C-alpha positions as CSV (number, residue, x, y, z in Angstrom):
1,M,0.0,0.0,0.0
2,E,2.8,2.4,0.9
3,K,4.6,1.7,-2.4
4,R,1.4,2.4,-4.3
5,L,0.9,5.7,-2.6
6,R,4.5,6.7,-3.2
7,F,4.0,5.8,-6.9
8,L,0.9,7.9,-7.1
9,L,2.6,10.9,-5.5
10,V,5.5,10.6,-7.9
11,A,3.1,10.4,-10.9
12,I,1.2,13.5,-9.7
13,L,4.4,15.4,-9.2
14,G,5.6,14.5,-12.6
15,L,2.4,15.6,-14.2
16,S,2.7,19.0,-12.4
17,L,6.2,19.4,-13.7
18,V,5.1,18.7,-17.2
19,R,2.4,21.3,-17.0
20,C,4.8,23.8,-15.5
21,N,7.4,23.2,-18.2
22,T,4.7,23.5,-20.9
23,G,3.9,26.9,-19.5
24,D,7.6,27.9,-19.8
25,Q,7.7,27.4,-23.6
26,E,7.2,30.2,-26.1
27,L,7.4,30.2,-29.9
28,M,9.8,32.8,-31.2
29,L,10.0,33.9,-34.9
30,V,13.2,35.1,-36.5
31,G,13.3,37.0,-39.8
32,T,16.5,37.1,-41.9
33,Y,18.0,38.4,-45.1
34,T,18.4,35.5,-47.6
35,N,21.3,36.8,-49.7
36,T,23.6,34.2,-48.1
37,D,22.8,30.7,-46.6
38,S,19.7,31.7,-44.6
39,K,16.7,29.4,-44.9
40,G,14.3,32.3,-44.6
41,I,12.0,32.3,-41.5
42,Y,13.1,30.4,-38.4
43,V,10.8,29.2,-35.7
44,F,12.3,28.5,-32.3
45,N,11.0,27.1,-29.0
46,F,12.1,29.5,-26.3
47,N,12.3,28.2,-22.7
48,S,11.5,31.1,-20.4
49,S,12.9,29.3,-17.3
50,D,16.5,29.1,-18.6
51,G,16.5,31.1,-21.8
52,T,17.5,28.3,-24.1
53,L,16.5,28.1,-27.7
54,T,15.6,25.1,-29.8
55,E,15.0,25.3,-33.5
56,L,11.7,23.8,-34.5
57,S,11.2,24.6,-38.2
58,T,12.2,26.9,-41.1
59,M,10.2,28.3,-44.0
60,S,11.9,29.0,-47.4
61,G,10.3,30.3,-50.5
62,I,10.3,34.0,-49.4
63,E,13.0,36.5,-50.2
64,N,14.3,38.6,-47.4
65,P,11.7,38.1,-44.7
66,S,13.2,40.9,-42.7
67,Y,10.2,41.4,-40.4
68,V,8.0,38.5,-39.1
69,T,5.1,39.0,-36.8
70,S,2.0,37.1,-35.7
71,F,-1.5,37.0,-34.4
72,G,-2.8,33.8,-32.8
73,N,-2.1,30.9,-35.2
74,H,-1.2,33.2,-38.1
75,V,2.2,34.6,-39.1
76,Y,2.9,37.5,-41.4
77,A,6.3,38.2,-43.0
78,V,7.3,41.1,-45.3
79,S,9.5,40.3,-48.3
80,E,11.9,43.2,-48.4
81,T,12.4,43.6,-52.1
82,G,11.9,46.3,-54.7
83,G,12.3,47.4,-58.3
84,E,11.8,44.4,-60.6
85,T,10.6,42.4,-57.6
86,P,8.0,44.6,-55.9
87,G,7.7,44.4,-52.1
88,S,5.1,41.9,-50.8
89,I,3.8,40.4,-47.6
90,F,3.2,36.6,-47.0
91,S,0.7,35.0,-44.6
92,Y,1.1,31.6,-43.0
93,K,-0.8,29.2,-40.8
94,L,1.2,28.2,-37.7
95,D,1.1,24.8,-36.1
96,R,1.8,25.6,-32.5
97,K,3.0,22.1,-31.6
98,S,5.6,21.6,-34.3
99,G,6.3,25.2,-35.2
100,A,5.6,24.4,-38.9
101,L,4.4,27.1,-41.2
102,T,1.9,26.6,-44.1
103,L,1.7,29.2,-46.8
104,L,-1.7,30.8,-47.1
105,G,-0.8,33.4,-49.8
106,S,0.9,36.7,-50.5
107,Q,0.0,40.3,-51.5
108,L,1.9,43.2,-53.0
109,T,2.4,45.9,-50.4
110,G,2.2,48.8,-52.9
111,G,5.7,50.0,-52.2
112,D,9.4,48.9,-52.4
113,D,11.2,47.4,-49.5
114,P,8.5,46.7,-46.8
115,C,10.3,46.6,-43.5
116,Y,7.7,46.3,-40.8
117,A,4.3,44.7,-40.2
118,E,1.9,44.6,-37.3
119,A,-1.6,43.2,-36.7
120,D,-4.2,45.1,-34.7
121,S,-5.5,43.6,-31.5
122,S,-8.4,41.8,-33.2
123,G,-6.3,40.2,-35.9
124,S,-8.6,41.7,-38.5
125,F,-6.1,44.1,-40.0
126,V,-2.4,44.2,-40.7
127,A,-0.4,47.4,-41.3
128,V,2.8,47.5,-43.3
129,A,5.5,50.1,-43.6
130,N,7.2,50.4,-47.1
131,Y,10.6,51.9,-46.5
132,S,11.8,52.8,-50.0
133,G,8.2,53.3,-51.2
134,G,7.7,55.8,-48.4
135,S,4.1,54.6,-47.7
136,V,2.0,52.6,-45.3
137,A,-0.5,49.9,-46.4
138,L,-3.4,48.5,-44.5
139,F,-4.8,45.0,-45.3
140,R,-7.8,43.2,-44.0
141,T,-7.5,39.5,-43.1
142,D,-10.0,36.9,-44.1
143,S,-11.6,34.1,-42.0
144,K,-8.5,31.9,-42.6
145,G,-6.1,34.6,-41.6
146,A,-4.8,35.3,-45.1
147,L,-4.5,38.9,-46.3
148,E,-7.2,40.1,-48.7
149,N,-6.2,41.6,-52.0
150,E,-7.8,45.0,-51.3
151,K,-5.8,47.4,-49.3
152,Q,-5.6,51.1,-48.3
153,L,-2.3,52.7,-49.3
154,V,-1.2,56.0,-47.9
155,Q,1.7,57.7,-49.7
156,H,4.0,60.0,-47.8
157,I,5.5,63.0,-49.4
158,G,8.5,65.0,-48.3
159,S,12.3,64.9,-47.6
160,G,14.7,65.6,-44.8
161,A,18.0,67.4,-44.1
162,D,20.4,64.6,-45.0
163,P,21.0,64.7,-48.7
164,E,22.0,61.0,-48.9
165,R,19.6,59.3,-46.5
166,Q,16.6,61.6,-46.7
167,Q,16.0,62.4,-50.4
168,G,12.4,61.1,-50.0
169,P,10.0,59.6,-47.5
170,H,11.0,56.3,-45.7
171,A,8.3,54.8,-43.6
172,H,10.1,52.6,-41.1
173,Q,7.4,51.3,-38.8
174,A,3.6,51.1,-38.3
175,V,2.4,50.8,-34.7
176,F,-1.1,50.6,-33.4
177,T,-1.6,52.6,-30.2
178,P,-2.5,50.5,-27.1
179,D,-6.1,51.5,-27.3
180,Q,-6.1,50.7,-31.1
181,S,-7.5,54.2,-31.9
182,Y,-4.4,55.4,-33.9
183,L,-1.6,54.1,-36.1
184,L,1.8,55.8,-35.7
185,V,4.3,55.7,-38.5
186,P,7.9,57.0,-38.0
187,D,9.2,58.3,-41.3
188,L,13.0,58.3,-41.4
189,G,13.1,60.2,-44.7
190,K,11.0,63.2,-43.7
191,D,11.8,63.5,-40.0
192,R,8.2,63.0,-39.0
193,I,6.0,60.7,-37.0
194,M,2.8,60.5,-39.0
195,I,-0.4,59.9,-36.9
196,Y,-3.4,58.3,-38.4
197,R,-6.8,57.7,-36.8
198,F,-7.7,54.0,-37.1
199,A,-11.4,53.3,-37.5
200,R,-12.5,49.7,-37.8
201,G,-15.5,49.1,-39.9
202,A,-16.8,48.0,-43.3
203,D,-14.3,50.2,-45.0
204,M,-10.6,50.3,-44.1
205,N,-10.0,53.7,-42.8
206,L,-6.7,55.4,-41.9
207,V,-7.3,59.1,-41.6
208,Y,-4.6,61.7,-41.2
209,S,-4.7,63.0,-37.7
210,G,-1.5,65.0,-37.3
211,E,2.3,64.6,-37.1
212,V,5.2,65.0,-34.8
213,V,8.0,67.2,-36.3
214,C,11.4,65.8,-35.3
215,D,14.8,67.4,-35.3
216,P,16.1,68.0,-38.9
217,G,18.4,65.1,-39.9
218,S,17.4,62.9,-36.9
219,G,15.9,60.1,-38.9
220,P,13.1,58.7,-36.6
221,R,13.1,54.9,-36.9
222,H,11.2,52.9,-34.3
223,L,9.0,53.7,-31.3
224,A,7.6,51.8,-28.3
225,F,4.7,52.5,-26.0
226,H,4.8,52.3,-22.3
227,P,2.3,49.6,-21.0
228,S,0.2,52.4,-19.5
229,G,-0.2,53.9,-22.9
230,R,0.7,57.4,-21.5
231,W,4.1,57.7,-23.1
232,F,6.0,56.5,-26.1
233,Y,9.8,56.3,-26.8
234,L,11.3,57.1,-30.2
235,I,14.8,56.0,-31.3
236,N,16.4,57.9,-34.1
237,E,18.8,56.3,-36.6
238,L,20.7,59.3,-37.9
239,K,21.2,61.1,-34.6
240,P,22.2,59.3,-31.3
241,V,19.1,60.2,-29.3
242,I,16.0,58.7,-27.8
243,E,13.0,61.1,-27.4
244,V,10.2,60.7,-24.9
245,Y,6.6,61.8,-25.7
246,Q,3.4,62.0,-23.8
247,F,0.5,60.7,-25.8
248,D,-3.2,61.4,-25.3
249,K,-6.1,61.2,-27.8
250,G,-3.9,61.4,-30.8
251,Q,-1.8,64.3,-29.5
252,A,2.0,63.8,-28.8
253,A,3.8,66.2,-26.5
254,F,7.6,66.2,-26.3
255,L,9.0,65.6,-22.8
256,Q,12.7,64.6,-23.0
257,R,15.7,63.8,-25.2
258,I,18.5,61.5,-24.1
259,R,21.7,60.2,-25.8
260,T,22.0,56.6,-26.9
261,T,25.8,56.3,-26.8
262,A,28.5,56.8,-24.3
263,A,30.9,57.9,-27.0
264,V,31.5,61.6,-27.8
265,E,32.1,61.0,-31.5
266,G,31.4,58.2,-34.0
267,N,28.5,56.7,-35.8
268,N,25.7,55.4,-33.6
269,D,23.0,54.1,-36.0
270,G,20.2,53.5,-33.5
271,A,18.0,50.5,-34.4
272,E,15.4,49.3,-31.9
273,V,13.7,50.4,-28.7
274,K,11.6,48.3,-26.3
275,V,9.9,48.7,-22.9
276,S,10.0,45.9,-20.3
277,P,6.6,44.3,-19.6
278,D,6.5,45.8,-16.1
279,G,7.1,49.3,-17.6
280,K,10.2,49.9,-15.4
281,F,12.9,49.9,-18.0
282,L,13.6,51.0,-21.5
283,Y,16.1,49.2,-23.8
284,S,17.7,50.3,-27.0
285,S,20.1,48.9,-29.6
286,Q,23.0,50.9,-31.2
287,R,25.0,49.6,-34.2
288,R,28.0,50.8,-36.2
289,D,30.7,51.9,-33.8
290,D,28.8,51.1,-30.6
291,N,27.2,47.6,-30.9
292,T,25.5,48.0,-27.5
293,I,22.2,47.6,-25.7
294,G,21.3,50.7,-23.7
295,I,19.4,50.5,-20.4
296,Y,17.3,53.3,-19.0
297,A,15.1,53.5,-15.9
298,I,11.6,54.9,-16.4
299,D,10.1,57.3,-13.9
300,Q,6.6,55.9,-13.3
301,Q,5.2,59.3,-12.6
302,T,6.6,61.3,-15.5
303,G,7.7,58.6,-18.0
304,Q,11.1,60.2,-18.3
305,L,14.4,58.3,-18.5
306,T,17.5,58.2,-16.3
307,G,20.6,56.0,-16.3
308,N,21.7,55.4,-19.9
309,R,23.9,52.3,-19.1
310,F,25.4,50.3,-22.0
311,V,26.4,46.7,-22.4
312,S,27.9,44.8,-25.3
313,C,25.3,43.2,-27.6
314,G,27.4,40.1,-27.8
315,G,28.1,40.6,-31.6
316,T,28.0,43.1,-34.3
317,G,25.0,45.0,-35.8
318,P,22.2,44.5,-33.3
319,R,19.4,45.2,-35.9
320,D,16.6,44.1,-33.6
321,F,15.9,42.7,-30.2
322,N,12.9,41.7,-28.1
323,I,11.9,40.8,-24.5
324,D,10.2,37.5,-23.9
325,P,6.6,37.6,-22.5
326,S,7.8,36.6,-19.0
327,G,10.1,39.7,-18.9
328,K,13.0,37.5,-17.8
329,F,15.1,37.6,-21.0
330,L,16.2,40.0,-23.7
331,I,17.1,38.4,-27.1
332,V,19.2,40.2,-29.6
333,A,19.5,39.6,-33.4
334,N,23.0,40.6,-34.4
335,Q,22.8,41.0,-38.2
336,K,26.5,41.5,-39.0
337,S,27.9,38.7,-36.8
338,N,25.2,36.1,-37.7
339,N,24.2,35.3,-34.1
340,I,21.4,35.6,-31.6
341,V,22.3,36.4,-28.0
342,V,20.1,35.8,-25.0
343,F,20.5,38.0,-21.9
344,R,18.9,37.5,-18.5
345,I,17.2,40.6,-17.2
346,D,17.7,41.6,-13.5
347,K,14.2,42.8,-12.8
348,K,15.3,45.1,-9.9
349,S,18.1,46.9,-11.7
350,G,17.3,46.3,-15.3
351,G,20.8,45.0,-15.8
352,L,21.7,42.4,-18.5
353,T,23.8,39.2,-18.2
354,Q,24.7,37.2,-21.3
355,K,23.5,33.6,-21.1
356,H,23.4,32.0,-24.5
357,D,24.7,32.5,-28.1
358,I,23.5,30.7,-31.2
359,A,24.4,31.0,-34.8
360,V,21.7,32.2,-37.3
361,P,22.5,33.7,-40.7
362,I,21.8,37.4,-40.9
363,P,19.0,37.6,-38.3
364,V,17.2,41.0,-38.5
365,S,13.9,40.6,-36.5
366,I,12.7,38.8,-33.4
367,N,9.1,38.4,-32.3
368,F,7.2,36.1,-30.0
369,V,4.1,34.4,-31.2
370,T,1.1,36.2,-29.7
371,Q,-2.0,34.6,-28.1
372,E,-5.4,35.5,-29.5
């Protein structure tokens, strides 16, 4: 009798551990450039208890899937091409158990070199930023998660102060606000953040609502909202600064500007910015001469930043990074050194400790699969 009870207890404990471990697993999507030996899109299993990565599947047949995102069981990847091969976006069905992707279809984005895509919170719409095309496209999804042929295309017009990098508009990101009422589009080429009112309905409807005028020659690239929705943080590519804005009902008010490099001189080439899930810290990536991840504390009353600490990104060219849903780890895609580096986050200080390093050809985007 005693042996049988002991066996039952062990079995129950084992079942509990299996359930616990299952909860520690997240699917992670990696986009790449395919001009070398990259296979295209990589799907990894990420263990949020220890930060280890296990490759599950790959998807070829798409050129330069430089940004890969998801909604539920559907994955969307831009194909960053232009000229004779117009820019496009692909949709896939995701098998959450195996990580396998099944192609649903593709659509032209209406502009060259699409570099970013994001689904709204309902999964009914996907917005795309066309970098060289200088435009933003809005697609509706069908019942299977594929993108419908019809789209709304908003063309930007204008230029910036840099004669080489800002001869025309370059939409670099398209971000839905936390309340889903607006779409914000940083345009590197015209030194603006374009603000569009987003109205769901029978007709796709992005309506110009205003714009943020940035410093001449700054090159606004990416922004990230605080979990409260009260502030957003903008990283510039051409000038080494992050800017803090208060946001309310479609209006952005400038609060602060802080440097993104410890060096007095040299090229910075800011790339990405993210806020920790608890809203306490901001992180940024700097390329070219720096190759660092910046760490900033966020004042919970004002949204402003302090600290600007920097750590090595563990490679060269940190094009993108992301924070896992648990908030325990920060994962960096180092484009130039062909590796992905996992850092553990100290939730009290925001500090980063390098834990793992794996080889991936030209990784340029990292996103975790969302839950519906």
